[in-house]
Backbone bond lengths (Angstrom), bond angles and torsions (degrees), N, CA, C in turn:
res aa  C-N    CA-C-N  psi(-1)  N-CA   C-N-CA  omega(-1)  CA-C   N-CA-C  phi
1 M - - - 1.451 - - 1.525 108.31 -
2 A 1.298 115.80 137.92 1.456 120.83 177.78 1.528 109.38 -79.40
3 Y 1.322 115.35 157.33 1.461 120.17 176.46 1.517 108.50 -121.07
4 D 1.299 116.02 158.25 1.455 122.54 -177.99 1.528 109.25 -75.59
5 H 1.323 115.87 112.10 1.464 121.09 -177.10 1.526 112.65 -68.45
6 D 1.329 116.85 -27.89 1.474 119.79 177.40 1.528 110.52 -67.98
7 V 1.326 116.91 -40.77 1.471 120.41 177.18 1.523 109.44 -64.60
8 A 1.339 116.41 -43.18 1.468 120.06 178.77 1.525 110.95 -59.03
9 E 1.315 117.04 -41.17 1.463 120.51 179.57 1.525 111.31 -66.21
10 R 1.322 117.26 -38.36 1.472 120.57 176.70 1.532 110.61 -62.20
11 I 1.328 116.62 -40.91 1.469 120.17 177.95 1.523 109.89 -65.70
12 R 1.329 116.87 -44.68 1.471 120.43 178.25 1.528 111.24 -55.06
13 R 1.330 115.95 -46.43 1.471 119.69 179.81 1.519 111.08 -61.90
14 S 1.313 116.53 -39.79 1.459 120.79 -178.26 1.524 112.20 -68.46
15 L 1.326 116.74 -35.74 1.470 120.97 -178.34 1.528 112.89 -94.96
16 A 1.320 117.72 3.86 1.469 122.56 -172.83 1.524 113.71 -56.83
17 G 1.301 118.99 -31.84 1.457 121.31 -177.90 1.523 114.26 -79.54
18 R 1.305 117.87 -3.72 1.471 121.68 -176.45 1.523 109.64 -96.89
19 V 1.319 117.10 124.59 1.465 120.31 177.32 1.525 111.20 -79.27
20 D 1.331 117.15 -14.65 1.458 121.15 -178.21 1.524 113.40 -97.65
21 A 1.338 117.54 9.62 1.471 121.28 179.24 1.517 109.87 -92.88
22 V 1.332 115.96 130.80 1.462 122.60 -178.57 1.522 107.89 -134.03
23 E 1.318 115.89 136.81 1.465 118.72 176.50 1.519 110.11 -108.31
24 K 1.341 114.44 149.98 1.459 119.94 -177.24 1.523 109.08 -152.50
25 R 1.314 115.42 135.44 1.463 118.81 173.94 1.510 108.59 -67.29
26 M 1.317 114.91 141.51 1.459 120.08 176.79 1.520 107.32 -133.38
27 V 1.287 116.72 168.75 1.451 120.37 179.23 1.525 107.93 -59.52
28 G 1.291 116.84 116.92 1.457 120.74 176.71 1.509 115.68 89.30
29 G 1.323 119.57 0.14 1.454 118.14 -179.55 1.508 113.75 176.93
30 L 1.315 114.59 -152.02 1.457 122.89 -178.70 1.518 107.41 -133.81
31 S 1.318 116.46 132.50 1.464 119.48 179.44 1.522 110.24 -116.27
32 F 1.314 114.66 156.58 1.461 122.71 176.52 1.515 107.27 -125.22
33 S 1.324 115.53 129.01 1.460 121.37 176.24 1.516 108.85 -107.33
34 V 1.308 115.08 146.97 1.461 122.30 174.83 1.514 106.28 -127.80
35 A 1.325 115.95 128.34 1.470 121.57 -178.77 1.527 111.07 55.32
36 G 1.337 116.11 35.68 1.459 120.71 175.35 1.521 115.73 81.71
37 R 1.329 118.22 4.59 1.478 121.20 -179.28 1.518 109.88 -122.43
38 M 1.339 116.45 135.30 1.452 119.85 178.92 1.527 109.26 -59.12
39 C 1.306 114.88 129.85 1.456 121.75 -170.86 1.530 112.07 -116.41
40 C 1.326 115.29 -47.47 1.457 120.38 -174.65 1.518 108.20 -159.98
41 G 1.312 115.45 179.50 1.450 119.04 178.00 1.510 112.00 175.21
42 V 1.311 114.47 -170.12 1.458 122.24 179.94 1.520 107.90 -127.10
43 V 1.321 116.08 126.87 1.457 122.53 175.17 1.523 105.90 -125.49
44 G 1.316 117.25 110.15 1.465 120.28 -172.94 1.517 108.31 64.10
45 R 1.320 116.64 -120.55 1.471 121.63 176.55 1.522 111.87 -102.27
46 A 1.326 116.84 -3.42 1.468 121.40 -174.65 1.526 111.98 -90.07
47 L 1.313 114.08 152.29 1.459 122.52 174.37 1.523 108.11 -90.99
48 M 1.316 116.79 124.61 1.462 122.21 175.53 1.525 106.92 -92.43
49 V 1.330 116.57 129.49 1.460 120.59 -175.82 1.521 109.97 -131.91
50 R 1.334 116.21 129.58 1.464 120.39 172.98 1.519 107.43 -81.95
51 V 1.324 116.00 120.95 1.462 121.19 179.43 1.525 111.43 -119.24
52 G 1.328 117.13 -2.88 1.456 120.96 -176.93 1.517 110.68 81.27
53 A 1.316 115.73 155.16 1.474 120.36 -177.29 1.519 111.58 -57.99
54 D 1.328 117.13 -38.44 1.468 119.95 -179.45 1.523 112.86 -78.89
55 G 1.312 117.45 -9.19 1.458 120.78 -179.74 1.519 114.69 -99.04
56 V 1.339 117.22 -6.97 1.464 120.04 -177.13 1.527 111.40 -64.86
57 A 1.313 117.96 -52.30 1.474 120.51 -177.34 1.532 112.07 -58.89
58 P 1.344 119.54 -47.82 1.467 118.44 177.53 1.532 112.55 -61.84
59 A 1.329 117.07 -37.71 1.468 119.95 179.35 1.520 110.82 -65.55
60 L 1.330 117.12 -40.50 1.466 120.75 -179.53 1.526 112.39 -65.32
61 A 1.314 117.11 -19.58 1.471 121.04 178.10 1.535 111.51 -78.28
62 E 1.326 116.83 -10.63 1.457 121.27 -179.21 1.530 110.42 -87.70
63 P 1.333 116.92 154.44 1.465 119.74 -179.46 1.523 112.07 -64.23
64 H 1.318 115.95 144.97 1.468 124.57 173.02 1.529 113.61 69.11
65 V 1.324 117.38 19.18 1.464 121.55 179.47 1.519 108.37 -112.77
66 R 1.336 115.34 139.44 1.460 119.84 179.35 1.518 110.21 -140.63
67 T 1.307 114.61 166.75 1.453 121.79 179.90 1.523 109.95 -66.11
68 M 1.307 116.84 140.33 1.457 121.13 171.68 1.515 107.36 -96.34
69 E 1.318 115.79 130.74 1.455 120.94 -179.94 1.513 110.26 -119.53
70 L 1.306 115.13 149.58 1.460 122.65 174.11 1.519 106.10 -136.13
71 G 1.304 116.58 120.37 1.455 120.16 -177.74 1.519 112.89 63.73
72 G 1.335 116.51 29.80 1.454 120.71 179.54 1.517 114.81 81.51
73 R 1.313 116.97 2.58 1.471 120.99 179.60 1.526 110.33 -115.45
74 P 1.324 116.30 138.98 1.465 118.74 179.01 1.532 110.84 -68.76
75 L 1.316 115.10 140.33 1.463 119.78 175.42 1.522 108.87 -81.51
76 K 1.312 115.95 143.76 1.466 121.10 -173.05 1.524 114.21 -78.88
77 A 1.320 118.37 -21.22 1.460 119.39 -172.60 1.527 114.30 -123.96
78 F 1.331 117.72 0.80 1.460 121.37 -175.10 1.518 111.67 -124.39
79 V 1.332 115.68 151.55 1.458 123.10 171.29 1.520 108.20 -132.21
80 L 1.324 115.10 164.67 1.460 121.67 172.81 1.518 108.45 -111.58
81 V 1.318 115.37 136.79 1.461 121.49 177.35 1.526 107.00 -113.84
82 D 1.330 115.91 121.60 1.453 120.18 178.85 1.525 109.93 -70.64
83 P 1.341 117.56 157.46 1.473 121.36 -173.46 1.523 115.43 -50.36
84 E 1.316 117.98 -33.17 1.465 120.08 179.53 1.533 111.64 -63.43
85 G 1.312 117.10 -23.74 1.452 121.83 -178.08 1.522 114.76 -83.11
86 F 1.341 116.18 -8.69 1.471 119.74 177.02 1.533 109.37 -141.04
87 A 1.323 114.96 37.76 1.466 121.23 -175.09 1.530 113.18 -62.58
88 D 1.323 117.42 -36.47 1.466 118.45 178.92 1.534 109.44 -108.60
89 D 1.313 114.70 166.05 1.468 119.97 -175.69 1.524 112.76 -63.82
90 A 1.329 117.20 -33.13 1.466 120.20 179.69 1.529 110.53 -65.59
91 A 1.322 117.29 -41.66 1.470 120.66 179.16 1.522 110.53 -66.87
92 L 1.332 116.97 -41.77 1.466 120.09 177.19 1.523 109.97 -61.94
93 A 1.315 117.11 -45.98 1.464 121.36 179.94 1.524 111.19 -58.87
94 A 1.314 117.26 -40.23 1.474 120.79 -179.92 1.529 110.65 -63.32
95 W 1.326 117.09 -43.95 1.471 119.62 178.58 1.522 111.28 -65.51
96 L 1.333 116.91 -40.76 1.471 119.64 -179.63 1.525 111.15 -68.54
97 E 1.312 117.90 -37.33 1.468 120.84 176.24 1.526 110.13 -62.46
98 R 1.307 115.96 -39.40 1.466 121.10 177.92 1.529 110.32 -62.87
99 A 1.329 116.41 -43.62 1.465 121.04 179.85 1.528 111.36 -65.47
100 V 1.327 116.96 -44.62 1.471 120.68 179.87 1.527 109.79 -64.28
101 A 1.317 117.99 -40.60 1.466 120.88 177.53 1.516 110.31 -62.14
102 T 1.323 117.27 -39.63 1.463 120.90 179.71 1.512 111.70 -62.01
103 V 1.340 116.95 -46.81 1.479 117.95 -179.98 1.519 111.13 -70.60
104 S 1.325 117.01 -32.43 1.466 120.34 178.32 1.529 111.94 -65.25
105 E 1.326 115.20 -32.28 1.468 120.61 178.61 1.526 112.60 -85.68
106 G 1.331 116.01 -2.34 1.464 120.14 177.88 1.520 114.84 76.66
107 R 1.341 116.67 22.69 1.464 119.79 179.82 1.499 112.20 -95.84
C-alpha cells in the first residue's frame, strides 16, 4: 500500500530537531521511531499514532480517529487519525507530541 508522501514530509519537518528520530518503510506505510520505539507513521493517507494501550479508548472518542488493525485484529497501542484530524500543523503537532510522550513514558 502506498502512503501519502505529503503527510510523511510534514512528520519529518515536525521531528527534524530530534536526533533520536528514525524513519523506516514498513508493510503498508512508513513509520517513525523515537528513542528506538515506533512512535508514529503514515498508512495510506492516515496518521498512525502510538497512544499506549490505556490511551486507545480516549483517542477513539475524538473526531476522525479510528482503530488501527493489523491482520484483521486491532492493535493495542495505536490508532489511525484521518486527514481531517490533523489538517493543520497545530493538530499534527498535538498528535505527534502525544505519541512522543507515550514512547517516552514506555507505554
